[in-house]
C-alpha positions in Angstrom: 24.3 -36.7 -3.1 20.9 -35.7 -4.2 20.8 -32.4 -6.2 18.5 -30.7 -3.8 21.1 -31.5 -0.9 23.9 -30.1 -2.9 22.0 -26.9 -3.5 21.1 -26.4 0.2 24.7 -27.1 1.2 25.9 -24.7 -1.4 23.5 -22.0 0.0 25.0 -22.9 3.5 28.5 -22.2 2.4 27.2 -18.9 0.4 25.7 -17.4 3.6 28.6 -18.3 5.9 30.9 -16.8 3.5 28.9 -13.7 3.0 29.1 -13.0 6.8 32.8 -13.5 6.6 33.3 -11.1 3.6 30.9 -8.2 4.7 33.3 -6.6 7.0 36.2 -6.2 4.4 36.7 -2.8 2.9 34.1 -1.0 5.2 34.7 2.7 5.9 32.4 4.7 8.0 31.7 8.3 7.3 33.9 9.6 9.9 36.8 7.5 8.3 35.8 8.8 4.8 35.7 12.3 6.1 32.1 12.9 5.1 29.1 14.1 7.1 26.6 11.7 8.6 23.1 11.8 7.2 20.5 12.7 10.0 19.4 9.5 11.7 22.3 7.4 10.3 24.3 5.2 12.7 27.9 6.1 13.4 29.0 2.8 12.2 27.1 2.7 8.9 29.3 2.2 5.8 29.8 5.0 3.3 29.8 2.7 0.4 29.0 -1.0 1.2 29.7 -2.3 -2.3 27.2 -5.3 -1.9 27.4 -6.4 -5.5 31.3 -6.8 -5.3 31.0 -8.6 -2.0 28.3 -10.8 -3.5 30.6 -11.7 -6.4 33.6 -12.4 -4.0 31.2 -14.5 -1.7 29.9 -16.6 -4.9 33.6 -17.2 -6.1 34.7 -18.3 -2.5 31.8 -20.5 -1.8 32.0 -22.2 -5.1 35.5 -23.0 -4.2 34.7 -24.2 -0.9 31.7 -26.3 -2.1 34.0 -27.8 -4.9 36.4 -28.9 -2.2 33.5 -30.3 -0.1 32.1 -32.1 -2.9 35.3 -33.6 -4.0 36.0 -34.8 -0.4 32.3 -36.2 -0.6 33.1 -38.1 -3.7 36.7 -39.2 -3.1 36.5 -39.6 0.7 39.9 -37.9 1.3 38.9 -37.0 5.1 36.1 -39.0 7.0 34.8 -38.9 10.6 37.2 -41.8 11.5 40.3 -39.6 10.7 39.4 -36.9 13.2 40.8 -37.5 16.7 38.1 -38.4 19.3 35.3 -38.8 16.7 36.3 -42.1 15.2 35.6 -45.6 16.5 36.4 -46.2 20.1 
């Protein structure tokens, strides 16, 4: 695998993981018992904690990419192993 391909695949893992991690721990102002700022959406989080979520996203996506790369190198699971996708 070329280095540029590896970086792009890691970025894809990172973005997909970010969208999975973003909803965790979100509390709205109504749930936190705080007043809304004028013009604020009712569903807006009080403290989004984006740095913490970015750190979790980086760690999780690194593990997922490591598994992907190990499978790429060792060939544990190939397209032939998936029912309906292999040779006919």
